[in-house]
MDTraj code that builds the backbone (N, CA, C; nanometers):
import mdtraj as md
import numpy as np

residues = "UNK UNK UNK UNK UNK UNK UNK UNK UNK UNK UNK UNK UNK UNK UNK UNK UNK UNK UNK UNK UNK UNK UNK UNK UNK UNK UNK UNK UNK UNK UNK UNK UNK UNK UNK UNK UNK UNK UNK UNK UNK UNK UNK UNK UNK UNK UNK UNK UNK UNK UNK UNK UNK UNK UNK UNK UNK UNK UNK UNK UNK UNK UNK UNK UNK UNK UNK UNK UNK UNK UNK UNK UNK UNK UNK UNK UNK UNK UNK UNK UNK UNK UNK UNK UNK UNK UNK UNK UNK UNK UNK UNK UNK UNK UNK UNK UNK UNK UNK UNK UNK UNK UNK UNK UNK UNK UNK UNK UNK UNK UNK UNK UNK UNK UNK UNK UNK UNK UNK UNK UNK UNK UNK UNK UNK UNK UNK UNK UNK UNK UNK UNK UNK UNK UNK UNK UNK UNK UNK UNK UNK UNK UNK UNK UNK UNK UNK UNK UNK UNK UNK UNK UNK UNK UNK UNK UNK UNK UNK UNK UNK UNK UNK UNK UNK UNK UNK UNK UNK UNK".split()
xyz = np.array([
    [1.3377, -5.9792, -3.6863],
    [1.3008, -5.8648, -3.7219],
    [1.3843, -5.7972, -3.8485],
    [1.3172, -5.7110, -3.9087],
    [1.3485, -5.6923, -4.0663],
    [1.4512, -5.5323, -4.0230],
    [1.4886, -5.5069, -4.0944],
    [1.6206, -5.4129, -4.1134],
    [1.5291, -5.2631, -4.0806],
    [1.4020, -5.2455, -4.1492],
    [1.3419, -5.1250, -4.1267],
    [1.2617, -5.1176, -4.0063],
    [1.2454, -5.2302, -3.9174],
    [1.1943, -5.2092, -3.8202],
    [1.2749, -5.1791, -3.6928],
    [1.4095, -5.2271, -3.7092],
    [1.5561, -5.1941, -3.6623],
    [1.5734, -5.0168, -3.6633],
    [1.5846, -4.9923, -3.8111],
    [1.6277, -4.8487, -3.8254],
    [1.4927, -4.7545, -3.7402],
    [1.3851, -4.8388, -3.7308],
    [1.2524, -4.7723, -3.7110],
    [1.2733, -4.7480, -3.5287],
    [1.3207, -4.8531, -3.4787],
    [1.3608, -4.8202, -3.3150],
    [1.4443, -4.7589, -3.2965],
    [1.6079, -4.7865, -3.3850],
    [1.6767, -4.6933, -3.3347],
    [1.6641, -4.5495, -3.3415],
    [1.5532, -4.5202, -3.4865],
    [1.5424, -4.3940, -3.4954],
    [1.4621, -4.3148, -3.3949],
    [1.3650, -4.3875, -3.3279],
    [1.2843, -4.3734, -3.1996],
    [1.3669, -4.3371, -3.0880],
    [1.4512, -4.4289, -3.0548],
    [1.5473, -4.4084, -2.9482],
    [1.6324, -4.2656, -2.9737],
    [1.6935, -4.2743, -3.1004],
    [1.7669, -4.1240, -3.1181],
    [1.6352, -4.0014, -3.0737],
    [1.5717, -4.0050, -3.1145],
    [1.4326, -3.8961, -3.1075],
    [1.4098, -3.8891, -2.9402],
    [1.3546, -3.9950, -2.8577],
    [1.3711, -3.9834, -2.7467],
    [1.4618, -3.9395, -2.6642],
    [1.6155, -3.9783, -2.6968],
    [1.7152, -3.9181, -2.6288],
    [1.7302, -3.7616, -2.6740],
    [1.6624, -3.7289, -2.7693],
    [1.6783, -3.5672, -2.7676],
    [1.5788, -3.5001, -2.7290],
    [1.4957, -3.5691, -2.7109],
    [1.3424, -3.4944, -2.6614],
    [1.4125, -3.4947, -2.5175],
    [1.4356, -3.6187, -2.4573],
    [1.5056, -3.6059, -2.3329],
    [1.5810, -3.4977, -2.2977],
    [1.7138, -3.4936, -2.3747],
    [1.8203, -3.3930, -2.3197],
    [1.7372, -3.2426, -2.3428],
    [1.6432, -3.2502, -2.4544],
    [1.5704, -3.0876, -2.4696],
    [1.4742, -3.0433, -2.2998],
    [1.4253, -3.1547, -2.2793],
    [1.3621, -3.1466, -2.1841],
    [1.4711, -3.1109, -2.0092],
    [1.5800, -3.1954, -2.0215],
    [1.6866, -3.1615, -1.9356],
    [1.7373, -3.0001, -1.9276],
    [1.7399, -2.9871, -2.0648],
    [1.8146, -2.8358, -2.0895],
    [1.7070, -2.7687, -2.0323],
    [1.5535, -2.7846, -2.0891],
    [1.4945, -2.6405, -2.0341],
    [1.4709, -2.6265, -1.8622],
    [1.4893, -2.7721, -1.8162],
    [1.4904, -2.7654, -1.6780],
    [1.6306, -2.7305, -1.5806],
    [1.6999, -2.7588, -1.6660],
    [1.8450, -2.6709, -1.6119],
    [1.9047, -2.4903, -1.6515],
    [1.7986, -2.4722, -1.7442],
    [1.7652, -2.2873, -1.7645],
    [1.6916, -2.2718, -1.6660],
    [1.5732, -2.3066, -1.6469],
    [1.4849, -2.2598, -1.5568],
    [1.5675, -2.2927, -1.4333],
    [1.6023, -2.3664, -1.3797],
    [1.6966, -2.3582, -1.2644],
    [1.7970, -2.2401, -1.2635],
    [1.8820, -2.2092, -1.3138],
    [1.9639, -2.1172, -1.3767],
    [1.8754, -1.9598, -1.3256],
    [1.7836, -1.9328, -1.4183],
    [1.6998, -1.8213, -1.4103],
    [1.6549, -1.8310, -1.2544],
    [1.5973, -1.9162, -1.1797],
    [1.5539, -1.8991, -1.0889],
    [1.6934, -1.8518, -1.0083],
    [1.7855, -1.9246, -0.9994],
    [1.9171, -1.8711, -0.9368],
    [1.9138, -1.7566, -0.9311],
    [1.9283, -1.6892, -1.0653],
    [1.9762, -1.5552, -1.0991],
    [1.8720, -1.4683, -1.0294],
    [1.7226, -1.5143, -1.0454],
    [1.6163, -1.4072, -0.9638],
    [1.6477, -1.4435, -0.8380],
    [1.7322, -1.5019, -0.7489],
    [1.7211, -1.5549, -0.5956],
    [1.8019, -1.4101, -0.5746],
    [1.9056, -1.4537, -0.6858],
    [2.0488, -1.3630, -0.6463],
    [2.0350, -1.2406, -0.6078],
    [1.9291, -1.1760, -0.7533],
    [1.8975, -1.0324, -0.7584],
    [1.8182, -0.9792, -0.6867],
    [1.7519, -1.0823, -0.6366],
    [1.6324, -1.0222, -0.4868],
    [1.7298, -1.0300, -0.3517],
    [1.8489, -1.1118, -0.3625],
    [1.8801, -1.1126, -0.2429],
    [2.0218, -0.9984, -0.2514],
    [2.0502, -0.9342, -0.3539],
    [2.1420, -0.8354, -0.3698],
    [2.0648, -0.7035, -0.3793],
    [1.9145, -0.6839, -0.4069],
    [1.8446, -0.5703, -0.4048],
    [1.8337, -0.5393, -0.2131],
    [1.7846, -0.6535, -0.1507],
    [1.7388, -0.6680, -0.0437],
    [1.8212, -0.5984, 0.0342],
    [1.9975, -0.6662, 0.0309],
    [2.0849, -0.6071, 0.0958],
    [2.1289, -0.4396, 0.0284],
    [2.1119, -0.4175, -0.0842],
    [2.1295, -0.2957, -0.1208],
    [2.0251, -0.1868, -0.0252],
    [1.8944, -0.2760, -0.0051],
    [1.7786, -0.1489, 0.0566],
    [1.8683, -0.1268, 0.2030],
    [1.8789, -0.2650, 0.2456],
    [1.9119, -0.2651, 0.3962],
    [2.0250, -0.2110, 0.4515],
    [2.1536, -0.1742, 0.3379],
    [2.2324, -0.0951, 0.3477],
    [2.2023, 0.0394, 0.3489],
    [2.0948, 0.0956, 0.2238],
    [2.0538, 0.2120, 0.2525],
    [2.0082, 0.2526, 0.3832],
    [1.9310, 0.1834, 0.3965],
    [1.8100, 0.1895, 0.5578],
    [1.9216, 0.2356, 0.6544],
    [2.0588, 0.1443, 0.6888],
    [2.1393, 0.1650, 0.8126],
    [2.1861, 0.3039, 0.7950],
    [2.2227, 0.3481, 0.6415],
    [2.3053, 0.4583, 0.6220],
    [2.1624, 0.6147, 0.6404],
    [2.0953, 0.5642, 0.6405],
    [2.0162, 0.6966, 0.6715],
    [1.9870, 0.7510, 0.8128],
    [1.9995, 0.8864, 0.8102],
    [1.9673, 0.9168, 0.8964],
    [1.8304, 0.9449, 1.0134],
    [1.7648, 0.9350, 0.9241],
    [1.5983, 0.9340, 0.9357],
    [1.5628, 1.0633, 0.9970],
    [1.6469, 1.2138, 0.9865],
    [1.6340, 1.3385, 1.0012],
    [1.5591, 1.4047, 0.8971],
    [1.5074, 1.5328, 0.9261],
    [1.4304, 1.6192, 0.8270],
    [1.5653, 1.7144, 0.8485],
    [1.5630, 1.7566, 0.6820],
    [1.6343, 1.8796, 0.6378],
    [1.7792, 1.8151, 0.5594],
    [1.7314, 1.7023, 0.4547],
    [1.8149, 1.6488, 0.3622],
    [1.9533, 1.7157, 0.3778],
    [2.0268, 1.7355, 0.3396],
    [2.1763, 1.7674, 0.3132],
    [2.2336, 1.8396, 0.4586],
    [2.1273, 1.9460, 0.4899],
    [2.1733, 2.0661, 0.5363],
    [2.1472, 1.9966, 0.7265],
    [2.1534, 1.8517, 0.7369],
    [2.1175, 1.8528, 0.8656],
    [2.1902, 1.8865, 0.9910],
    [2.2800, 1.9174, 0.9283],
    [2.4088, 1.9761, 1.0191],
    [2.3786, 2.1199, 1.0745],
    [2.2905, 2.1828, 1.0151],
    [2.2530, 2.3475, 1.0476],
    [2.1659, 2.3488, 1.1618],
    [2.0941, 2.2518, 1.2217],
    [1.9763, 2.2505, 1.2897],
    [2.0253, 2.2080, 1.4218],
    [1.9932, 2.2859, 1.5259],
    [2.0439, 2.2221, 1.6387],
    [1.9628, 2.1244, 1.7153],
    [1.8384, 2.1160, 1.6647],
    [1.7639, 2.0381, 1.7426],
    [1.7215, 1.8983, 1.6003],
    [1.7323, 1.7773, 1.7072],
    [1.7057, 1.6610, 1.5993],
    [1.5650, 1.6062, 1.5845],
    [1.5268, 1.6733, 1.4521],
    [1.4000, 1.6165, 1.4143],
    [1.3676, 1.5227, 1.3451],
    [1.3260, 1.4022, 1.3637],
    [1.3286, 1.2925, 1.3196],
    [1.1774, 1.2959, 1.1953],
    [1.1926, 1.2288, 1.0811],
    [1.0942, 1.2035, 0.9546],
    [1.0195, 1.0614, 0.9284],
    [0.9579, 1.0856, 1.0646],
    [0.8570, 0.9407, 1.1009],
    [0.7633, 0.9634, 1.0841],
    [0.7054, 0.8127, 1.0556],
    [0.5748, 0.8456, 1.0484],
    [0.5017, 0.7328, 1.1534],
    [0.3949, 0.7641, 1.2210],
    [0.3707, 0.6467, 1.3300],
    [0.1832, 0.6605, 1.2794],
    [0.1710, 0.5268, 1.2569],
    [0.0146, 0.5075, 1.2237],
    [-0.0192, 0.3922, 1.2588],
    [-0.1773, 0.3846, 1.3219],
    [-0.2416, 0.2668, 1.4167],
    [-0.3299, 0.2226, 1.3170],
    [-0.3411, 0.1140, 1.2880],
    [-0.4378, 0.0531, 1.1738],
    [-0.5596, 0.0023, 1.2558],
    [-0.6638, -0.0249, 1.2049],
    [-0.7922, -0.0768, 1.2713],
    [-0.7874, -0.1607, 1.4019],
    [-0.7061, -0.2688, 1.3652],
    [-0.6695, -0.3743, 1.4390],
    [-0.5801, -0.3060, 1.6029],
    [-0.5736, -0.2165, 1.5642],
    [-0.4946, -0.1355, 1.6850],
    [-0.3286, -0.1609, 1.6997],
    [-0.2726, -0.2197, 1.5784],
    [-0.1386, -0.2654, 1.5448],
    [-0.0904, -0.1063, 1.5082],
    [-0.0238, -0.0876, 1.5875],
    [0.1025, 0.0608, 1.5200],
    [0.2596, 0.0423, 1.4622],
    [0.2729, 0.1148, 1.3587],
    [0.4033, 0.0931, 1.2773],
    [0.4568, 0.2461, 1.2698],
    [0.5498, 0.2349, 1.2950],
    [0.6546, 0.3419, 1.2842],
    [0.7631, 0.3342, 1.1673],
    [0.7172, 0.4245, 1.0563],
    [0.8125, 0.4254, 0.9547],
    [0.8810, 0.5553, 0.9040],
    [1.0191, 0.5394, 0.8549],
    [1.1136, 0.6215, 0.8245],
    [1.0257, 0.6863, 0.6775],
    [1.0065, 0.8121, 0.6684],
    [0.9431, 0.8462, 0.5083],
    [1.0888, 0.8796, 0.3889],
    [1.2053, 0.8387, 0.4547],
    [1.2875, 0.9124, 0.3524],
    [1.3611, 0.7571, 0.3036],
    [1.3406, 0.6568, 0.4144],
    [1.4303, 0.5207, 0.3383],
    [1.2793, 0.3766, 0.3296],
    [1.1944, 0.4339, 0.4248],
    [1.1249, 0.3047, 0.4464],
    [1.1001, 0.2055, 0.5243],
    [1.2387, 0.2035, 0.6334],
    [1.2576, 0.1544, 0.7105],
    [1.1425, 0.1266, 0.8237],
    [1.0971, -0.0067, 0.8528],
    [0.9747, 0.0409, 0.9824],
    [1.0415, -0.0614, 1.1043],
    [0.9677, -0.0010, 1.2147],
    [0.9670, -0.0447, 1.3161],
    [0.8484, -0.0472, 1.4305],
    [0.8626, -0.1562, 1.5200],
    [0.7103, -0.1646, 1.6067],
    [0.7305, -0.0559, 1.6838],
    [0.6106, -0.0402, 1.7032],
    [0.6221, 0.0613, 1.7856],
    [0.6341, 0.0725, 1.9498],
    [0.6925, -0.0671, 1.9879],
    [0.7775, -0.0684, 2.0875],
    [0.8898, -0.0883, 2.1091],
    [0.9378, -0.0433, 1.9913],
    [1.0831, -0.0723, 1.9762],
    [1.1406, 0.0759, 2.0551],
    [1.2457, 0.0714, 2.1601],
    [1.3243, 0.1534, 2.2401],
    [1.3441, 0.2845, 2.1234],
    [1.4385, 0.2212, 2.0160],
    [1.4845, 0.3167, 1.9342],
    [1.4271, 0.4293, 1.8624],
    [1.2747, 0.3264, 1.8141],
    [1.1283, 0.4265, 1.7604],
    [1.1195, 0.5344, 1.8616],
    [1.0654, 0.4616, 2.0158],
    [1.0405, 0.5426, 2.0532],
    [1.1014, 0.7003, 2.1059],
    [1.2041, 0.6451, 2.0961],
    [1.3121, 0.7782, 2.1247],
    [1.2973, 0.8616, 2.0307],
    [1.3249, 0.8206, 1.9020],
    [1.3108, 0.9113, 1.7977],
    [1.1738, 0.9524, 1.7518],
    [1.0669, 0.9244, 1.8230],
    [0.9133, 0.9820, 1.8065],
    [0.9161, 1.0701, 1.9095],
    [0.9857, 1.0460, 2.0183],
    [1.0064, 1.1990, 2.1306],
    [1.0072, 1.2861, 2.0627],
    [1.0952, 1.3039, 1.9685],
    [1.1924, 1.4159, 1.8992],
    [1.1249, 1.4574, 1.7778],
    [1.0472, 1.3700, 1.7317],
    [0.9735, 1.4058, 1.5975],
    [0.8443, 1.5196, 1.6003],
    [0.8709, 1.6304, 1.5085],
    [0.7341, 1.6657, 1.5136],
    [0.6120, 1.6210, 1.4648],
    [0.6306, 1.5068, 1.4008],
    [0.5130, 1.4699, 1.3248],
    [0.4216, 1.4063, 1.3734],
    [0.3145, 1.4442, 1.3517],
    [0.1722, 1.3865, 1.4241],
    [0.1489, 1.2316, 1.4076],
    [0.0525, 1.1920, 1.4695],
    [0.0245, 1.0055, 1.4742],
    [-0.0877, 1.0414, 1.3727],
    [-0.0615, 0.9332, 1.2852],
    [-0.2407, 0.9180, 1.2166],
    [-0.2870, 0.8002, 1.2288],
    [-0.4010, 0.7805, 1.2676],
    [-0.4954, 0.6694, 1.2574],
    [-0.5833, 0.6416, 1.1608],
    [-0.6401, 0.4831, 1.1314],
    [-0.7602, 0.4440, 1.0438],
    [-0.8770, 0.5498, 1.1159],
    [-0.9646, 0.5544, 1.0378],
    [-1.0721, 0.6638, 1.0340],
    [-1.1901, 0.5741, 1.1563],
    [-1.1896, 0.4266, 1.1131],
    [-1.2504, 0.3724, 1.2307],
    [-1.2134, 0.3549, 1.3612],
    [-1.3156, 0.3356, 1.4738],
    [-1.2053, 0.3453, 1.6172],
    [-1.1948, 0.1840, 1.5914],
    [-1.0943, 0.1591, 1.7127],
    [-1.0383, 0.0115, 1.6872],
    [-1.0396, -0.0162, 1.8128],
    [-1.0198, -0.1562, 1.8225],
    [-1.0338, -0.2031, 1.9973],
    [-1.1163, -0.2843, 2.0485],
    [-1.1705, -0.2747, 2.1620],
    [-1.2596, -0.4159, 2.1674],
    [-1.3654, -0.3532, 2.1841],
    [-1.4204, -0.1957, 2.1671],
    [-1.5514, -0.2039, 2.1493],
    [-1.6488, -0.2236, 2.0626],
    [-1.6093, -0.2926, 1.9534],
    [-1.6597, -0.3410, 1.8257],
    [-1.7679, -0.2529, 1.7810],
    [-1.7040, -0.0849, 1.7556],
    [-1.7496, 0.0141, 1.6710],
    [-1.9324, 0.0211, 1.7514],
    [-1.9342, -0.0303, 1.8699],
    [-2.1176, 0.0251, 1.9431],
    [-2.1443, 0.1245, 1.8958],
    [-2.0234, 0.2478, 1.9039],
    [-2.1160, 0.3876, 1.9036],
    [-2.1543, 0.4506, 1.7834],
    [-2.0999, 0.3242, 1.6721],
    [-2.1308, 0.3955, 1.5246],
    [-2.2467, 0.3229, 1.5173],
    [-2.3157, 0.2261, 1.5632],
    [-2.4323, 0.1618, 1.4984],
    [-2.5714, 0.2158, 1.5865],
    [-2.6547, 0.2543, 1.5238],
    [-2.7807, 0.3098, 1.5469],
    [-2.8492, 0.1948, 1.5905],
    [-2.9368, 0.2255, 1.7240],
    [-3.0626, 0.1291, 1.7447],
    [-3.1918, 0.0967, 1.6953],
    [-3.2624, -0.0030, 1.6507],
    [-3.3879, 0.0308, 1.6095],
    [-3.4650, 0.1374, 1.6438],
    [-3.4811, 0.1631, 1.7807],
    [-3.5236, 0.2962, 1.8037],
    [-3.4613, 0.4111, 1.7756],
    [-3.3672, 0.4190, 1.7585],
    [-3.3058, 0.5543, 1.7126],
    [-3.3400, 0.5631, 1.5925],
    [-3.3481, 0.4413, 1.4978],
    [-3.3735, 0.4434, 1.3340],
    [-3.5047, 0.4948, 1.3229],
    [-3.6155, 0.4533, 1.4083],
    [-3.7815, 0.4785, 1.4067],
    [-3.7715, 0.6116, 1.4370],
    [-3.6886, 0.6882, 1.5308],
    [-3.7177, 0.8112, 1.5774],
    [-3.7053, 0.9178, 1.4646],
    [-3.5535, 0.9046, 1.4203],
    [-3.5049, 0.9634, 1.3210],
    [-3.6177, 0.9757, 1.1888],
    [-3.6651, 0.8501, 1.1409],
    [-3.7382, 0.8375, 1.0363],
    [-3.8594, 0.9357, 1.0877],
    [-3.9317, 0.9223, 1.2014],
    [-4.0231, 1.0297, 1.2238],
    [-4.0016, 1.1667, 1.2325],
    [-3.8538, 1.2379, 1.2577],
    [-3.8748, 1.3255, 1.2670],
    [-3.8326, 1.3908, 1.0841],
    [-3.7821, 1.3185, 1.0301],
    [-3.7961, 1.3557, 0.8679],
    [-3.9182, 1.3363, 0.8102],
    [-3.9959, 1.2719, 0.8521],
    [-4.1320, 1.2443, 0.8421],
    [-4.2399, 1.4078, 0.8471],
    [-4.2012, 1.4498, 0.9979],
    [-4.2896, 1.5660, 1.0418],
    [-4.2290, 1.6469, 0.9570],
    [-4.1181, 1.6705, 0.8981],
    [-4.0483, 1.8020, 0.8872],
    [-4.1520, 1.8476, 0.7565],
    [-4.1752, 2.0031, 0.7232],
    [-4.2409, 2.0503, 0.6567],
    [-4.2055, 2.0705, 0.5424],
    [-4.3028, 2.0483, 0.4103],
    [-4.2474, 2.0137, 0.2640],
    [-4.2042, 2.1540, 0.2471],
    [-4.0560, 2.1809, 0.1794],
    [-4.0372, 2.2871, 0.1564],
    [-4.1164, 2.3791, 0.0254],
    [-4.1792, 2.2783, -0.0321],
    [-4.2185, 2.3569, -0.1651],
    [-4.1746, 2.3248, -0.2654],
    [-4.2024, 2.3964, -0.4116],
    [-4.1413, 2.3929, -0.5351],
    [-4.0190, 2.4557, -0.5172],
    [-3.9360, 2.4131, -0.5760],
    [-3.8114, 2.4616, -0.6087],
    [-3.8026, 2.5671, -0.7238],
    [-3.7240, 2.7158, -0.6774],
    [-3.7254, 2.8035, -0.8015],
    [-3.5936, 2.8091, -0.8401],
    [-3.6135, 2.7497, -0.9728],
    [-3.4505, 2.7290, -1.0103],
    [-3.3910, 2.8513, -1.1010],
    [-3.4565, 2.9642, -1.1010],
    [-3.4298, 3.0729, -1.1535],
    [-3.3067, 3.1861, -1.0880],
    [-3.3217, 3.1740, -0.9531],
    [-3.2353, 3.1828, -0.8528],
    [-3.0932, 3.1259, -0.8649],
    [-3.1127, 3.0208, -0.9238],
    [-2.9758, 2.9018, -0.9249],
    [-2.9325, 2.9714, -1.0601],
    [-3.0266, 2.9408, -1.1265],
    [-2.9350, 2.9930, -1.2801],
    [-2.8567, 3.1345, -1.2670],
    [-2.9517, 3.2166, -1.2049],
    [-2.8579, 3.3445, -1.2119],
    [-2.7500, 3.3310, -1.1508],
    [-2.7427, 3.2722, -1.0378],
    [-2.6354, 3.2846, -0.9668],
    [-2.4895, 3.1999, -1.0297],
    [-2.5432, 3.1112, -1.1228],
    [-2.4615, 3.0052, -1.1834],
    [-2.3976, 3.0920, -1.2696],
    [-2.4850, 3.1809, -1.3530],
    [-2.4778, 3.3120, -1.4771],
    [-2.3220, 3.3856, -1.3851],
    [-2.3361, 3.4431, -1.3065],
    [-2.2522, 3.5535, -1.2322],
    [-2.1851, 3.4597, -1.1991],
    [-2.1293, 3.3399, -1.1547],
    [-2.0116, 3.2884, -1.0860],
    [-1.9609, 3.2374, -1.2151],
    [-2.0023, 3.2025, -1.3646],
    [-1.9252, 3.1470, -1.4770],
    [-1.8336, 3.2320, -1.4877],
    [-1.7180, 3.1771, -1.5865],
    [-1.5900, 3.2704, -1.6148],
    [-1.6449, 3.3515, -1.7394],
    [-1.5574, 3.4815, -1.7517],
    [-1.6156, 3.5688, -1.8606],
    [-1.6171, 3.4742, -1.9964],
    [-1.5152, 3.4144, -2.0276],
    [-1.5075, 3.3337, -2.1779],
    [-1.6099, 3.2159, -2.1606],
    [-1.7214, 3.2002, -2.0773],
    [-1.8103, 3.0916, -2.0918],
    [-1.9066, 3.0793, -2.1721],
    [-1.9565, 2.9574, -2.2565],
    [-2.0707, 3.0062, -2.3659],
    [-2.1856, 2.9391, -2.3173],
    [-2.2936, 2.9986, -2.3381],
    [-2.4310, 2.9200, -2.3325],
    [-2.4785, 2.8663, -2.4409],
])
top = md.Topology()
chain = top.add_chain()
for i, resn in enumerate(residues, 1):
    res = top.add_residue(resn, chain, resSeq=i)
    for name in ("N", "CA", "C"):
        top.add_atom(name, md.element.get_by_symbol(name[0]), res)
traj = md.Trajectory(xyz[None], top)
């Protein structure tokens, strides 16, 4: 082998080593970044848990001691699938509805329960669905209603002018 080939081989080896060290350095940086991220997430979770454990879950803010009756600031919500959650509206802590602590706090709270708009449970919304016969009956009722005739827009315009604010421009 000639000296130029040996020089080229050594140069290629050197470049490959440098490239490998760059890749290793990037991987080490990425691992350090991931470690910092997980540590920050764990610290944030510890802070949230600490705040939730210190929260009194009571209405009244700093003046809680003024009130004789304990009134918890809890939200109880039932979802479409029937699952119920209890949440403190101050700190965001969640309890399951069957938790004895949550049940006791809900007894003294004046907040009302909320639920999803749709009914839930095993009925599968059967009360909400119209049968084919009911739909035909409704269509016939609408078809038999008398025609109201042409619309008189002059009354609508007069009413809107009377309701318009004084600086309204037409």
